C-alpha positions as CSV (number, residue, x, y, z in Angstrom):
1,M,0.0,0.0,0.0
2,T,1.4,3.4,-1.0
3,E,1.5,6.4,1.3
4,D,-1.3,8.0,-0.8
5,E,-3.5,5.0,-0.5
6,A,-2.9,4.8,3.3
7,L,-3.8,8.5,3.6
8,E,-7.0,8.0,1.5
9,E,-8.0,5.1,3.7
10,I,-7.5,7.2,6.9
11,R,-9.6,10.0,5.3
12,Q,-12.4,7.7,4.6
13,Q,-12.4,6.3,8.1
14,K,-12.5,9.9,9.6
15,I,-15.4,10.8,7.3
16,E,-17.3,7.7,8.5
17,E,-16.6,8.6,12.1
18,L,-17.8,12.1,11.6
19,R,-21.0,10.9,9.9
20,D,-21.6,8.5,12.9
21,Q,-21.2,11.4,15.3
22,T,-23.3,14.0,13.5
23,G,-26.1,12.1,11.7
24,D,-27.1,9.2,9.6
25,A,-25.2,7.6,6.7
26,D,-26.6,10.1,4.2
27,G,-24.8,12.8,6.0
28,E,-28.0,14.5,7.1
29,S,-27.6,15.9,10.6
30,T,-30.1,14.8,13.3
31,A,-31.3,16.6,16.5
32,E,-28.6,16.3,19.2
33,S,-26.9,13.0,19.0
34,A,-27.3,10.7,22.1
35,P,-24.3,10.7,24.5
36,A,-22.7,7.3,24.9
37,E,-22.9,7.4,28.7
38,P,-25.7,8.1,31.1
39,V,-26.1,11.8,31.9
40,P,-26.7,12.9,35.5
41,V,-29.8,15.2,35.8
42,N,-30.5,17.4,38.7
43,G,-34.0,18.9,38.7
44,A,-37.0,19.2,36.4
45,A,-35.5,22.0,34.3
46,E,-32.5,19.8,33.3
47,L,-34.7,16.8,32.6
48,N,-37.1,18.9,30.5
49,D,-34.1,20.3,28.6
50,V,-32.8,16.8,27.7
51,V,-36.2,15.5,26.8
52,G,-36.8,18.5,24.6
53,N,-33.5,18.1,22.8
54,H,-33.6,14.3,22.1
55,D,-36.2,12.1,20.5
56,V,-35.9,9.1,22.9
57,V,-34.8,9.5,26.5
58,L,-34.6,6.8,29.1
59,A,-34.7,8.3,32.6
60,D,-33.3,6.0,35.4
61,F,-34.7,7.0,38.8
62,Y,-32.3,5.4,41.2
63,A,-30.8,5.6,44.7
64,D,-27.2,5.0,45.7
65,W,-28.2,2.7,48.6
66,C,-30.5,0.5,46.3
67,G,-29.1,-2.9,45.5
68,P,-31.3,-3.5,42.4
69,C,-30.3,0.0,41.1
70,Q,-26.6,-1.0,41.4
71,M,-27.3,-4.3,39.5
72,L,-29.2,-2.3,36.8
73,E,-26.4,0.2,36.3
74,P,-24.4,-1.8,33.8
75,V,-27.6,-2.5,31.8
76,V,-28.4,1.2,31.7
77,E,-24.8,2.0,30.6
78,S,-25.0,-0.6,27.8
79,I,-28.3,1.0,26.6
80,A,-26.7,4.4,26.6
81,A,-23.6,3.1,24.7
82,E,-25.4,0.9,22.1
83,T,-28.7,2.5,21.3
84,A,-29.9,5.8,19.9
85,A,-31.6,6.7,23.2
86,T,-30.2,9.3,25.6
87,V,-30.0,7.9,29.1
88,V,-30.3,10.2,32.1
89,K,-29.8,9.2,35.8
90,V,-32.0,10.9,38.4
91,D,-30.9,10.4,42.1
92,V,-34.3,10.2,43.9
93,D,-32.7,11.3,47.2
94,A,-31.4,14.5,45.7
95,N,-34.5,15.0,43.5
96,Q,-37.4,14.0,45.6
97,R,-39.8,16.6,44.0
98,L,-38.9,15.4,40.5
99,A,-39.4,11.8,41.5
100,S,-42.7,12.6,43.0
101,E,-43.8,14.5,39.8
102,Y,-43.3,11.3,37.8
103,G,-45.0,9.0,40.4
104,V,-41.8,7.2,41.4
105,R,-42.6,5.2,44.5
106,G,-39.9,2.6,44.3
107,V,-36.5,2.3,42.8
108,P,-35.3,1.6,40.3
109,T,-37.9,3.1,38.1
110,L,-37.3,3.7,34.4
111,V,-39.4,6.2,32.4
112,L,-39.0,6.2,28.7
113,F,-39.8,9.5,26.9
114,A,-40.6,9.5,23.2
115,D,-41.0,12.8,21.3
116,G,-41.1,14.7,24.6
117,E,-43.8,12.6,26.3
118,P,-43.6,9.7,28.8
119,A,-44.3,6.6,26.8
120,E,-43.3,3.7,29.1
121,R,-42.7,3.1,32.8
122,L,-40.7,0.1,34.1
123,V,-40.3,-0.6,37.8
124,G,-37.7,-2.9,39.3
125,M,-34.8,-4.8,37.8
126,Q,-35.0,-5.2,34.1
127,D,-33.7,-7.8,31.7
128,E,-31.2,-6.1,29.3
129,A,-32.8,-7.7,26.2
130,Q,-36.3,-6.7,27.1
131,L,-35.2,-3.1,28.0
132,R,-33.2,-2.8,24.8
133,T,-36.3,-4.0,22.8
134,T,-38.5,-1.5,24.6
135,V,-36.1,1.4,23.9
136,E,-35.5,0.4,20.2
137,N,-39.3,0.3,19.6
138,Y,-39.3,4.1,20.0
139,A,-35.9,4.9,18.5
């Protein structure tokens, strides 16, 4: 492989990476792209901002002291990294009013927002495959 061919291959890889970051394969930009990691949210204003800027948002209402929440954390991180959904983490101890607004009575509770509106509510430990399917139905 010549130097020119190697440079062209690198250019093509960079173009593909940029397309993946900014939009679809046609090069069209989308709304904000989803972060690859869960985003901590503090308060209703932050949650509303995220929900308003992303098509599909999975809100994980959790508590640090909650065993099932800790078991669910790698699943939620996987959903953030591998789907088009934006995942937010809401600490119910620090955001009691927000948790109350969404009727969170037990943790973990997952609320899926689609097009700015709550679409699904899942309470308790969730199987990764089932959660992924639920999220992808709206993405």
